[in-house]
BAZAVEX-928787 format. One record per atom (N, C-alpha, C, O): residue in one letter; x, y, z. Coordinates in steps of 0.02 Angstrom, whole numbers, padded with zeros to 5 digits, always signed. Example, Ala and Ser with C-alpha at 12.3 -4.5 7.8 and 13.67 -1.06 7.14 Angstrom:
% residues 2
a+00660-00284+00390a+00615-00225+00390a+00660-00165+00390a+00712-00166+00423s+00642-00112+00354s+00684-00053+00357s+00645+00002+00394s+00670+00057+00402
This chain:
% residues 312
x+01482+01300+00154x+01514+01235+00158x+01461+01181+00162x+01415+01184+00203x+01467+01130+00118x+01417+01077+00115x+01418+01035+00179x+01471+01020+00205x+01359+01018+00203x+01353+00977+00263x+01373+00905+00247x+01351+00877+00197x+01414+00875+00289x+01436+00807+00278x+01379+00758+00291x+01346+00761+00342x+01369+00714+00244x+01314+00665+00250x+01331+00613+00302x+01387+00588+00304x+01284+00597+00345x+01294+00548+00398x+01293+00477+00368x+01260+00465+00318x+01331+00432+00400x+01330+00363+00379x+01390+00344+00337x+01435+00384+00326x+01389+00281+00313x+01444+00253+00274x+01428+00258+00200x+01371+00246+00179x+01478+00275+00160x+01468+00282+00088x+01471+00213+00055x+01523+00193+00027x+01416+00177+00058x+01411+00110+00027x+01384+00118-00043x+01338+00158-00054x+01411+00081-00091x+01386+00081-00160x+01370+00009-00180x+01409-00037-00167x+01313+00000-00212x+01294-00066-00236x+01220-00081-00225x+01182-00036-00208x+01201-00143-00234x+01131-00164-00233x+01124-00225-00188x+01164-00271-00191x+01072-00224-00146x+01055-00283-00107x+00984-00304-00125x+00941-00261-00134x+00972-00368-00129x+00906-00394-00147x+00874-00422-00084x+00892-00476-00060x+00827-00385-00057x+00795-00404+00006x+00731-00443-00007x+00694-00430-00054x+00720-00493+00035x+00657-00531+00033x+00607-00492+00076x+00606-00498+00137x+00565-00453+00043x+00517-00412+00080x+00466-00456+00117x+00434-00498+00085x+00459-00447+00182x+00410-00488+00219x+00339-00464+00208x+00328-00405+00191x+00292-00508+00217x+00221-00491+00211x+00201-00442+00266x+00221-00450+00324x+00162-00393+00248x+00135-00346+00296x+00176-00282+00304x+00151-00233+00331x+00237-00283+00280x+00280-00224+00285x+00277-00183+00221x+00272-00211+00166x+00279-00117+00228x+00283-00075+00168x+00354-00076+00141x+00402-00090+00178x+00361-00063+00077x+00427-00062+00046x+00471-00008+00077x+00531-00018+00086x+00441+00048+00094x+00480+00102+00125x+00504+00083+00194x+00560+00101+00214x+00463+00047+00231x+00483+00024+00298x+00543-00023+00293x+00590-00018+00332x+00542-00068+00244x+00599-00113+00234x+00661-00074+00214x+00716-00087+00239x+00652-00025+00170x+00708+00017+00149x+00741+00051+00209x+00802+00049+00216x+00701+00080+00253x+00728+00115+00310x+00764+00067+00358x+00815+00085+00387x+00738+00006+00366x+00771-00043+00408x+00839-00061+00380x+00889-00064+00417x+00842-00074+00315x+00904-00093+00283x+00955-00036+00286x+01014-00047+00298x+00931+00024+00274x+00976+00082+00277x+01007+00089+00346x+01066+00104+00352x+00966+00078+00398x+00993+00082+00466x+01041+00025+00481x+01093+00036+00513x+01025-00035+00458x+01069-00093+00470x+01139-00081+00442x+01189-00098+00474x+01142-00052+00382x+01206-00040+00350x+01235+00027+00369x+01292+00042+00351x+01197+00068+00404x+01217+00137+00419x+01239+00172+00354x+01290+00206+00352x+01198+00164+00302x+01215+00190+00236x+01197+00264+00229x+01146+00286+00255x+01239+00300+00195x+01226+00371+00183x+01164+00381+00140x+01123+00425+00153x+01158+00340+00088x+01105+00351+00039x+01079+00284+00015x+01118+00238+00000x+01012+00277+00011x+00982+00214-00012x+00912+00228-00039x+00879+00276-00018x+00891+00187-00085x+00824+00193-00113x+00802+00126-00143x+00844+00089-00169x+00737+00112-00141x+00713+00051-00173x+00693+00065-00244x+00691+00123-00266x+00678+00013-00281x+00667+00021-00353x+00596+00001-00373x+00585-00036-00421x+00548+00027-00336x+00478+00013-00352x+00445-00025-00295x+00470-00077-00273x+00390+00001-00271x+00356-00027-00213x+00321-00093-00228x+00295-00104-00282x+00322-00136-00178x+00278-00194-00176x+00222-00179-00126x+00234-00145-00076x+00162-00203-00140x+00107-00195-00092x+00126-00227-00026x+00164-00275-00025x+00099-00202+00030x+00114-00232+00095x+00101-00307+00098x+00139-00344+00130x+00048-00332+00064x+00034-00404+00067x+00083-00446+00026x+00086-00507+00034x+00121-00414-00019x+00167-00450-00062x+00233-00464-00027x+00252-00429+00020x+00268-00515-00051x+00333-00533-00025x+00382-00537-00084x+00363-00530-00142x+00445-00550-00067x+00493-00566-00120x+00541-00511-00138x+00556-00466-00098x+00565-00514-00199x+00621-00474-00224x+00607-00399-00219x+00564-00372-00253x+00646-00366-00175x+00644-00293-00169x+00716-00268-00173x+00751-00266-00123x+00738-00248-00234x+00806-00221-00240x+00812-00154-00206x+00770-00109-00216x+00864-00146-00166x+00879-00083-00133x+00948-00060-00156x+00997-00097-00150x+00952+00001-00181x+01014+00028-00208x+01047+00074-00157x+01014+00116-00126x+01112+00067-00149x+01151+00109-00105x+01194+00157-00145x+01221+00139-00197x+01201+00218-00121x+01249+00265-00148x+01241+00277-00222x+01188+00295-00246x+01297+00267-00259x+01297+00279-00331x+01248+00235-00368x+01224+00253-00422x+01233+00176-00340x+01187+00130-00374x+01116+00157-00379x+01077+00132-00419x+01100+00209-00339x+01033+00239-00346x+01024+00269-00415x+00968+00283-00436x+01079+00281-00451x+01075+00309-00518x+01043+00261-00568x+01019+00282-00621x+01043+00197-00552x+01014+00148-00598x+00944+00126-00577x+00916+00079-00605x+00915+00160-00527x+00849+00141-00503x+00798+00139-00559x+00756+00093-00562x+00801+00187-00605x+00751+00190-00659x+00757+00130-00705x+00706+00105-00729x+00818+00106-00716x+00827+00047-00758x+00791-00014-00727x+00759-00053-00762x+00796-00021-00661x+00764-00077-00627x+00688-00067-00624x+00650-00115-00628x+00666-00004-00618x+00595+00010-00622x+00566-00011-00689x+00510-00036-00693x+00605+00000-00742x+00582-00015-00809x+00592-00088-00829x+00568-00110-00881x+00626-00127-00788x+00643-00196-00805x+00581-00241-00802x+00532-00225-00768x+00584-00297-00839x+00531-00347-00834x+00532-00378-00765x+00583-00381-00731x+00473-00401-00744x+00466-00432-00677x+00436-00501-00684x+00405-00518-00735x+00444-00542-00631x+00412-00608-00629x+00384-00619-00559x+00413-00598-00509x+00326-00651-00556x+00290-00661-00493x+00262-00732-00489x+00250-00765-00540x+00253-00755-00428x+00211-00814-00415x+00151-00788-00376x+00158-00756-00324x+00092-00801-00402x+00031-00773-00374x-00021-00827-00359x-00024-00877-00395x-00060-00816-00307x-00117-00859-00292x-00180-00819-00303x-00189-00764-00276x-00225-00847-00343x-00287-00814-00360x-00345-00852-00329x-00353-00912-00340x-00385-00816-00290x-00444-00846-00259x-00504-00835-00305x-00524-00779-00318x-00531-00890-00330x-00589-00887-00374x-00654-00883-00334x-00658-00908-00278x-00704-00850-00363x-00771-00849-00334x-00785-00791-00288x-00842-00782-00267x-00735-00750-00273x-00746-00693-00229x-00711-00631-00258x-00653-00635-00278x-00746-00576-00260x-00715-00512-00279x-00711-00467-00218x-00753-00472-00173x-00661-00424-00216x-00654-00377-00161x-00646-00306-00188x-00631-00296-00247x-00656-00257-00144x-00652-00188-00167x-00581-00167-00184x-00571-00119-00222x-00531-00202-00157x-00461-00185-00173x-00431-00230-00226x-00377-00215-00252x-00465-00285-00241x-00438-00333-00289x-00391-00382-00258x-00363-00425-00292x-00381-00377-00191x-00337-00424-00157x-00370-00447-00092x-00427-00427-00076x-00333-00488-00054x-00362-00518+00006x-00371-00469+00064x-00403-00485+00113x-00343-00408+00058x-00349-00360+00112x-00412-00318+00107x-00427-00278+00151x-00450-00327+00052x-00510-00287+00043x-00573-00320+00070x-00572-00376+00094x-00627-00283+00065x-00693-00308+00085x-00725-00347+00028x-00721-00326-00030x-00755-00404+00045x-00787-00446-00007x-00847-00410-00036x-00891-00386+00001x-00849-00407-00102x-00905-00375-00137x-00955-00426-00163x-01015-00417-00155x-00930-00479-00195x-00974-00530-00223x-00946-00599-00209x-00886-00607-00200x-00991-00649-00207x-00971-00718-00200x-01011-00761-00248x-01072-00752-00255x-00977-00807-00280x-01009-00850-00328x-00971-00916-00331x-00910-00917-00325x-01007-00970-00340x-00975-01036-00343x-00938-01044-00409x-00968-01040-00462x-00871-01056-00406x-00833-01064-00468x-00846-01131-00500x-00862-01180-00466x-00841-01135-00565x-00848-01200-00599x-00786-01243-00587x-00732-01217-00572x-00795-01308-00592x-00738-01353-00586x-00700-01353-00652x-00730-01359-00706x-00635-01346-00648x-00593-01342-00708x-00535-01391-00701x-00513-01407-00646x-00510-01414-00757x-00449-01454-00753x-00390-01410-00773x-00398-01353-00796x-00329-01436-00763x-00269-01397-00774x-00263-01373-00847x-00241-01317-00860x-00283-01416-00893x-00277-01397-00963x-00326-01341-00981x-00309-01295-01018x-00387-01344-00953x-00435-01291-00964x-00409-01224-00937x-00415-01172-00968x-00380-01228-00877x-00352-01168-00846x-00296-01138-00888x-00292-01078-00899x-00250-01182-00912x-00194-01158-00951x-00218-01127-01016x-00191-01076-01038x-00268-01159-01048x-00295-01131-01109x-00324-01061-01098x-00318-01016-01139x-00357-01053-01040x-00385-00987-01023x-00329-00936-01010x-00333-00879-01033x-00278-00957-00974x-00222-00911-00959x-00186-00890-01022x-00161-00834-01027x-00183-00935-01071x-00148-00920-01133x-00180-00861-01169x-00147-00827-01209x-00243-00847-01155x-00278-00791-01187x-00248-00724-01166x-00257-00673-01200x-00213-00724-01109x-00185-00661-01083x-00112-00651-01103x-00083-00599-01087x-00083-00698-01137x-00013-00693-01157x-00005-00647-01217x-00044-00651-01265x+00046-00604-01215x+00058-00557-01269x+00044-00486-01247x+00039-00472-01187x+00038-00442-01295x+00021-00372-01279x-00054-00367-01267x-00094-00386-01309x-00072-00342-01209x-00143-00335-01192x-00155-00267-01161x-00109-00234-01137x-00218-00246-01161x-00238-00184-01128x-00260-00202-01057x-00299-00248-01046x-00234-00165-01008x-00252-00177-00938x-00272-00111-00905x-00237-00061-00910x-00328-00113-00870x-00350-00054-00833x-00321-00057-00763x-00335-00104-00726x-00282-00007-00743x-00253-00006-00675x-00308-00006-00622x-00361+00024-00633x-00297-00039-00565x-00347-00039-00512x-00351+00028-00477x-00303+00067-00478x-00408+00042-00445x-00414+00104-00407x-00366+00104-00348x-00336+00155-00331x-00358+00046-00317x-00311+00042-00261x-00241+00033-00290x-00214-00022-00292x-00212+00089-00311x-00145+00090-00339x-00113+00157-00323x-00147+00204-00301x-00047+00161-00333x-00011+00223-00318x-00013+00273-00376x+00015+00328-00371x-00047+00255-00431x-00055+00303-00485x-00090+00365-00460x-00132+00361-00414x-00074+00422-00489x-00101+00484-00463x-00152+00516-00510x-00146+00511-00572x-00201+00548-00481x-00251+00587-00518x-00251+00656-00488x-00268+00666-00430x-00230+00706-00529x-00224+00775-00506x-00182+00780-00443x-00198+00816-00396x-00127+00742-00443x-00079+00745-00389x-00095+00702-00328x-00056+00700-00281x-00152+00666-00329x-00171+00626-00272x-00171+00552-00291x-00200+00534-00342x-00140+00508-00249x-00141+00436-00264x-00211+00409-00269x-00255+00429-00230x-00222+00365-00316x-00289+00337-00326x-00315+00300-00265x-00374+00301-00251x-00269+00267-00228x-00293+00228-00171x-00324+00273-00117x-00369+00251-00081x-00301+00335-00112x-00330+00381-00064x-00400+00401-00085x-00445+00408-00044x-00410+00410-00150x-00477+00425-00176x-00523+00365-00167x-00581+00372-00149x-00495+00305-00179x-00535+00244-00172x-00560+00235-00101x-00616+00213-00089x-00518+00252-00052x-00538+00246+00018x-00595+00293+00036x-00631+00282+00084x-00602+00347-00004x-00657+00394+00007x-00718+00375-00034x-00768+00410-00033x-00713+00319-00069x-00769+00297-00110x-00774+00331-00177x-00825+00328-00211x-00720+00365-00198x-00719+00401-00261x-00690+00356-00316x-00636+00329-00308x-00726+00348-00369x-00704+00307-00426x-00685+00354-00483x-00724+00396-00504x-00624+00345-00509x-00598+00385-00564x-00590+00341-00625x-00567+00284-00621x-00610+00367-00683x-00600+00329-00745x-00525+00323-00759x-00490+00373-00764x-00502+00260-00766x-00431+00249-00781x-00425+00222-00852x-00452+00169-00867x-00389+00257-00895x-00380+00231-00963x-00338+00168-00961x-00289+00164-00924x-00355+00118-01002x-00315+00057-01004x-00246+00071-01032x-00235+00117-01072x-00198+00030-01010x-00128+00037-01032x-00105-00027-01066x-00128-00082-01050x-00060-00018-01114x-00033-00076-01149x+00023-00107-01108x+00072-00073-01091x+00014-00170-01091x+00066-00207-01055x+00083-00270-01094x+00049-00286-01143x+00134-00305-01072x+00153-00367-01106x+00160-00423-01055x+00200-00418-01008x+00122-00476-01065x+00129-00537-01025x+00170-00586-01067x+00147-00610-01118x+00231-00600-01045x+00275-00644-01083x+00262-00717-01068x+00269-00760-01111x+00242-00731-01006x+00231-00800-00985x+00178-00801-00930x+00179-00759-00885x+00131-00847-00934x+00079-00854-00884x+00062-00928-00879x+00024-00955-00919x+00090-00961-00828x+00084-01033-00821x+00044-01051-00759x+00052-01021-00706x+00001-01100-00766x-00036-01127-00709x+00009-01176-00672x+00029-01228-00700x+00025-01161-00610x+00070-01203-00571x+00032-01251-00526x+00061-01301-00503x-00031-01237-00514x-00070-01281-00471x-00141-01257-00465x-00156-01198-00475x-00186-01305-00451x-00257-01290-00445x-00286-01329-00387x-00283-01390-00385x-00315-01293-00339x-00347-01324-00281x-00422-01318-00292x-00452-01266-00280x-00452-01373-00315x-00523-01372-00332x-00567-01366-00270x-00625-01344-00274x-00541-01387-00212x-00580-01383-00151x-00584-01312-00124x-00637-01289-00104x-00527-01277-00125x-00525-01208-00101x-00533-01156-00156x-00535-01096-00144x-00538-01181-00219x-00549-01138-00277x-00493-01086-00285x-00507-01027-00295x-00432-01108-00281x-00375-01064-00291x-00330-01091-00346x-00325-01152-00355x-00299-01047-00383x-00250-01067-00433x-00185-01029-00420x-00185-00971-00402x-00130-01064-00429x-00064-01034-00423x-00036-01024-00494x-00037-01069-00535x-00011-00964-00507x+00015-00949-00573x+00084-00918-00569x+00101-00885-00519x+00123-00928-00621x+00187-00895-00630x+00176-00843-00685x+00152-00860-00739x+00195-00780-00671x+00185-00726-00719x+00251-00692-00733x+00285-00670-00686x+00269-00687-00796x+00325-00644-00816x+00297-00589-00859x+00262-00603-00908x+00312-00526-00841x+00275-00471-00873x+00319-00408-00878x+00373-00404-00849x+00293-00361-00916x+00327-00296-00924x+00313-00251-00864x+00270-00266-00823x+00349-00196-00861x+00336-00147-00808x+00265-00121-00815x+00236-00123-00870x+00238-00098-00760x+00171-00069-00762x+00115-00119-00759x+00056-00100-00762x+00131-00184-00752x+00080-00236-00748x+00055-00242-00676x+00096-00247-00630x-00010-00241-00667x-00039-00251-00601x-00065-00323-00597x-00110-00343-00634x-00035-00362-00552x-00056-00432-00546x-00126-00436-00516x-00163-00483-00531x-00144-00388-00473x-00212-00387-00447x-00263-00378-00504x-00314-00412-00505x-00247-00333-00551x-00292-00323-00607x-00295-00386-00651x-00348-00403-00677x-00238-00420-00658x-00237-00482-00696x-00281-00535-00663x-00318-00571-00697x-00278-00540-00596x-00319-00588-00560x-00394-00573-00570x-00434-00618-00581x-00411-00509-00567x-00481-00489-00578x-00504-00508-00649x-00559-00534-00658x-00461-00495-00698x-00479-00510-00768x-00486-00585-00779x-00530-00607-00817x-00444-00624-00746x-00449-00697-00752x-00515-00721-00723x-00548-00764-00751x-00533-00693-00665x-00597-00712-00634x-00656-00694-00678x-00704-00732-00683x-00653-00636-00711x-00706-00617-00757x-00710-00664-00817x-00764-00682-00840x-00651-00685-00841x-00650-00730-00899x-00680-00798-00881x-00715-00828-00922x-00667-00822-00820x-00696-00885-00798x-00771-00877-00785x-00810-00924-00794x-00790-00816-00763x-00861-00803-00753x-00883-00807-00681x-00943-00810-00667x-00835-00807-00633x-00853-00814-00563x-00824-00760-00519x-00837-00758-00459x-00784-00715-00549x-00750-00665-00509x-00690-00694-00473x-00685-00755-00464x-00643-00651-00453x-00583-00675-00419x-00546-00616-00387x-00559-00558-00404x-00502-00632-00342x-00456-00581-00316x-00388-00614-00302x-00382-00675-00300x-00339-00572-00293x-00271-00594-00279x-00264-00608-00205x-00276-00564-00164x-00246-00670-00187x-00241-00687-00116x-00169-00692-00091x-00158-00688-00030x-00121-00699-00135x-00050-00699-00115x-00007-00681-00175x-00025-00696-00232x+00050-00648-00161x+00093-00627-00215x+00166-00626-00191x+00182-00600-00138x+00209-00656-00231x+00281-00655-00218x+00317-00635-00281x+00309-00667-00333x+00357-00582-00278x+00398-00563-00335x+00462-00605-00333x+00496-00608-00282x+00476-00638-00389x+00534-00683-00390x+00589-00657-00437x+00644-00686-00439x+00575-00604-00474x+00626-00577-00519x+00612-00505-00536x+00555-00484-00546x+00667-00466-00540x+00665-00397-00564x+00726-00388-00608x+00782-00381-00584x+00715-00389-00674x+00771-00389-00720x+00812-00453-00710x+00784-00508-00712x+00877-00446-00698x+00920-00504-00686x+00923-00522-00612x+00952-00574-00595x+00893-00482-00569x+00894-00496-00498x+00837-00543-00481x+00779-00530-00497x+00854-00599-00448x+00804-00651-00434x+00801-00668-00360x+00840-00642-00320x+00754-00713-00344x+00749-00735-00274x+00810-00775-00252x+00819-00786-00192x+00853-00797-00298x+00914-00832-00279x+00964-00784-00245x+01006-00806-00206x+00959-00720-00260x+01003-00671-00229x+00974-00639-00166x+01006-00598-00134x+00913-00660-00148x+00878-00627-00093x+00910-00644-00025x+00939-00697-00016x+00902-00597+00021x+00919-00609+00091x+00864-00578+00134x+00838-00525+00118x+00846-00613+00187x+00792-00588+00230x+00817-00538+00281x+00877-00535+00295x+00772-00498+00308x+00790-00451+00360x+00814-00487+00422x+00860-00464+00457x+00783-00545+00436x+00804-00583+00495x+00876-00605+00489x+00914-00602+00538x+00896-00627+00429x+00965-00649+00420x+01013-00590+00425x+01066-00596+00456x+00995-00534+00395x+01038-00475+00399x+01048-00453+00472x+01103-00434+00492x+00995-00456+00511x+00999-00436+00580x+01045-00481+00621x+01072-00460+00673x+01054-00543+00598x+01096-00590+00635x+01169-00586+00614x+01211-00620+00645x+01185-00547+00564x+01254-00543+00538x+01291-00483+00565x+01261-00433+00586x+01357-00487+00563x+01399-00430+00579x+01399-00382+00520x+01378-00399+00465x+01423-00321+00532x+01427-00271+00479x+01468-00296+00420x+01451-00284+00362x+01523-00330+00435x+01566-00356+00382x+01533-00412+00344x+01539-00417+00283x+01497-00456+00379x+01463-00512+00347x+01406-00489+00301x+01393-00520+00250x+01373-00435+00319x+01318-00410+00278x+01341-00388+00209x+01303-00391+00160x+01404-00366+00204x+01430-00340+00141x+01431-00393+00086x+01432-00375+00027x+01432-00457+00104x+01434-00510+00054x+01371-00512+00011x+01370-00542-00042x+01318-00480+00035x+01254-00481-00002x+01245-00419-00046x+01193-00411-00077x+01296-00377-00049x+01292-00318-00092x+01323-00333-00160x+01381-00354-00164x+01284-00321-00212x+01307-00332-00281x+01327-00265-00311x+01303-00212-00291x+01372-00268-00360x+01396-00207-00392x+01341-00174-00434x+01291-00207-00452x+01350-00111-00449x+01302-00075-00492x+01299-00105-00562x+01249-00097-00597x+01351-00140-00582x+01353-00170-00648x+01313-00235-00651x+01292-00256-00705x+01302-00267-00594x+01273-00334-00593x+01207-00340-00631x+01198-00389-00667x+01160-00293-00623x+01096-00301-00660x+01102-00294-00735x+01053-00304-00771x+01163-00277-00760x+01172-00266-00831x+01220-00316-00863x+01244-00305-00919x+01234-00371-00828x+01284-00418-00853x+01262-00455-00916x+01302-00491-00946x+01198-00448-00936x+01176-00476-01000x+01183-00425-01056x+01166-00441-01114x+01207-00365-01041x+01214-00313-01092x+01286-00313-01120x+01333-00331-01085x+01294-00294-01184x+01360-00295-01214x+01407-00244-01182x+01385-00194-01153x+01472-00257-01189x+01524-00212-01164x+01553-00174-01223x+01568-00202-01275x+01562-00108-01213x+01597-00067-01263x+01656-00035-01227x+01647+00003-01179x+01716-00049-01251x+01776-00019-01223x+01792+00045-01261x+01803+00044-01321x+01793+00101-01225x+01805+00165-01256x+01879+00170-01276x+01923+00160-01235x+01892+00186-01340x+01963+00192-01362x+02001+00243-01319x+01973+00293-01296x+02064+00228-01309x+02106+00270-01266x+02106+00343-01288x+02107+00388-01246x+02106+00355-01354x+02110+00424-01377x+02042+00460-01374x+02038+00519-01390x+01989+00425-01352x+01924+00456-01345x+01902+00464-01273x+01851+00496-01258x+01940+00434-01226x+01917+00432-01157x+01913+00501-01126x+01867+00515-01087x+01961+00546-01142x+01960+00612-01112x+01898+00652-01132x+01866+00683-01090x+01882+00651-01196x+01824+00689-01219x+01760+00659-01192x+01711+00694-01179x+01760+00592-01182x+01700+00561-01153x+01689+00584-01081x+01633+00601-01062x+01742+00586-01041x+01735+00609-00973x+01715+00683-00970x+01677+00703-00926x+01740+00723-01016x+01725+00795-01015x+01655+00810-01041x+01620+00853-01014x+01634+00775-01093x+01572+00793-01127x+01518+00739-01125x+01459+00752-01137x+01538+00677-01108x+01490+00622-01109x+01474+00598-01179x+01427+00560-01188x+01512+00620-01229x+01498+00602-01299x+01549+00550-01323x+01606+00548-01300x+01525+00508-01369x+01568+00455-01397x+01568+00460-01473x+01517+00477-01504x+01626+00445-01502x+01631+00439-01574x+01624+00364-01592x+01627+00321-01548x+01615+00351-01657x+01611+00282-01682x+01557+00241-01646x+01569+00184-01628x+01499+00271-01635x+01446+00237-01598x+01393+00206-01643x+01341+00184-01618x+01405+00205-01708x+01352+00184-01753x+01330+00112-01744x+01275+00094-01764x+01372+00070-01714x+01354-00001-01705x+01322-00014-01638x+01300-00071-01625x+01318+00035-01595x+01290+00025-01528x+01214+00034-01529x+01188+00078-01563x+01180-00009-01490x+01107-00004-01486x+01084-00029-01418x+01109-00080-01393x+01038+00006-01388x+01011-00014-01324x+01059+00001-01267x+01102+00045-01272x+01051-00037-01212x+01092-00026-01153x+01159-00060-01161x+01163-00119-01180x+01212-00023-01146x+01281-00047-01156x+01321-00031-01092x+01312+00022-01062x+01365-00078-01073x+01412-00064-01019x+01475-00033-01049x+01505-00061-01094x+01494+00025-01023x+01553+00059-01049x+01613+00046-01003x+01609+00053-00942x+01668+00025-01034x+01730+00012-00999x+01784+00058-01024x+01782+00081-01081x+01833+00072-00981x+01892+00108-01006x+01945+00056-01028x+01933-00004-01026x+02003+00081-01050x+02054+00036-01078x+02084-00010-01025x+02118-00058-01043x+02072+00004-00961x+02097-00038-00907x+02044-00088-00883x+02050-00116-00829x+01992-00098-00923x+01937-00143-00907x+01900-00121-00844x+01873-00162-00807x+01899-00056-00833x+01863-00027-00777x+01792-00008-00799x+01782+00030-00847x+01742-00035-00764x+01672-00016-00778x+01661+00056-00756x+01673+00073-00698x+01639+00098-00802x+01632+00169-00786x+01562+00197-00796x+01545+00248-00766x+01521+00165-00837x+01456+00195-00850x+01408+00145-00883x+01429+00096-00913x+01344+00160-00876x+01291+00127-00914x+01267+00178-00965x+01253+00235-00947x+01260+00157-01027x+01237+00204-01078x+01181+00171-01119x+01177+00110-01125x+01138+00213-01145x+01083+00190-01187x+01089+00223-01255x+01092+00284-01261x+01090+00182-01307x+01100+00206-01374x+01039+00190-01418x+01007+00137-01410x+01024+00235-01463x+00971+00224-01512x+00999+00241-01580x+01014+00299-01595x+01004+00189-01623x+01031+00198-01691x+01099+00232-01689x+01114+00276-01730x+01140+00211-01641x+01208+00237-01637x+01215+00303-01600x+01271+00326-01590x+01160+00334-01581x+01163+00397-01545x+01155+00387-01470x+01110+00352-01447x+01201+00417-01433x+01198+00412-01360x+01140+00455-01335x+01140+00516-01343x+01090+00423-01304x+01031+00461-01282x+01028+00467-01206x+00992+00510-01180x+01065+00424-01171x+01064+00428-01098x+01125+00393-01071x+01148+00343-01099x+01152+00419-01016x+01210+00387-00984x+01206+00397-00909x+01176+00445-00885x+01236+00351-00873x+01243+00357-00801x+01314+00341-00782x+01335+00283-00786x+01352+00392-00763x+01420+00382-00740x+01421+00350-00671x+01372+00356-00633x+01475+00317-00655x+01487+00293-00587x+01551+00326-00563x+01604+00318-00594x+01546+00362-00509x+01597+00410-00490x+01667+00382-00480x+01716+00418-00489x+01672+00317-00462x+01738+00290-00451x+01782+00298-00513x+01840+00319-00508x+01754+00281-00571x+01792+00287-00632x+01810+00359-00647x+01866+00373-00668x+01764+00406-00636x+01777+00477-00648x+01830+00502-00602x+01876+00538-00622x+01825+00484-00538x+01874+00508-00488x+01943+00482-00504x+01992+00520-00500x+01948+00418-00522x+02014+00390-00539x+02043+00425-00600x+02103+00438-00603x+01999+00439-00650x+02022+00473-00710x+02047+00543-00694x+02098+00564-00720x+02010+00579-00652x+02030+00646-00633x+02097+00646-00595x+02139+00690-00604x+02106+00595-00552x+02167+00590-00514x+02226+00579-00561x+02280+00607-00552x+02216+00536-00611x+02270+00523-00660x+02289+00587-00697x+02347+00601-00709x+02238+00627-00714x+02252+00690-00749x+02292+00737-00705x+02336+00773-00729x+02276+00737-00639x+02313+00781-00593x+02386+00758-00587x+02432+00798-00586x+02394+00691-00582x+02461+00663-00574x+02505+00675-00635x+02566+00679-00630x+02474+00680-00692x+02511+00688-00754x+02505+00759-00780x+02534+00775-00832
């Protein structure tokens, strides 16, 4: 007999404003306890020094975690010019110091424009990437340097938001593809200027369609009742509301539930929201040239469908 899972069966997504200094897993565990949720998981770690958008999925919504991991992200970052550190951020030990040149906003923007588009980026040693099963940051702490092959990433937008010539810091807005390391971008910008640099502050403001407008802080959640907290939970469908809807024909719904296959799919491409004939959201599907290559059911629709079959 299966052991009953402790907690409440909550389904959906909450966008937490991760505080500085806390690990993503620590925030996850706090939120899980606050909601007394049976099942929860975050969708990609932020470094302890980073703040901002940390989507946490409850229950069935954990099935879409990979979609959010793969989604484009946006950040506001502060880059300290003239100093490099062993970690590439403000938490590391200073390696070099050099006086940065004075730049104007237009010069800075012209330089940042060089990084827009598809570029090769070498992941930093202080990262969660693994080498022979061991995270690189653990090797880095032992003074071990591993050759990291550069990866193709995409910088969609890189804007200079401000420049403090006295403190030699620049604030930038970055919109980028998955797998982009903002610390590595800060290092590369410092090298391009010729004075070195490191990342001194980072805030994630967007993950896919989830933005800082949907965020709620841990402090606010702690001040709310259990019922009031529920207002901050979004449906599993919410991150996909920019994707097209495909309503499965009534005569195909049974075979879809049994086999997960669809007919007449030649016009479908990419991520699609699947609805039944009652406008019930039942699944996220991914199509390539009309072929269903991946799907994620949401149990409510399946359970209701099974109940109807039993009743009839």
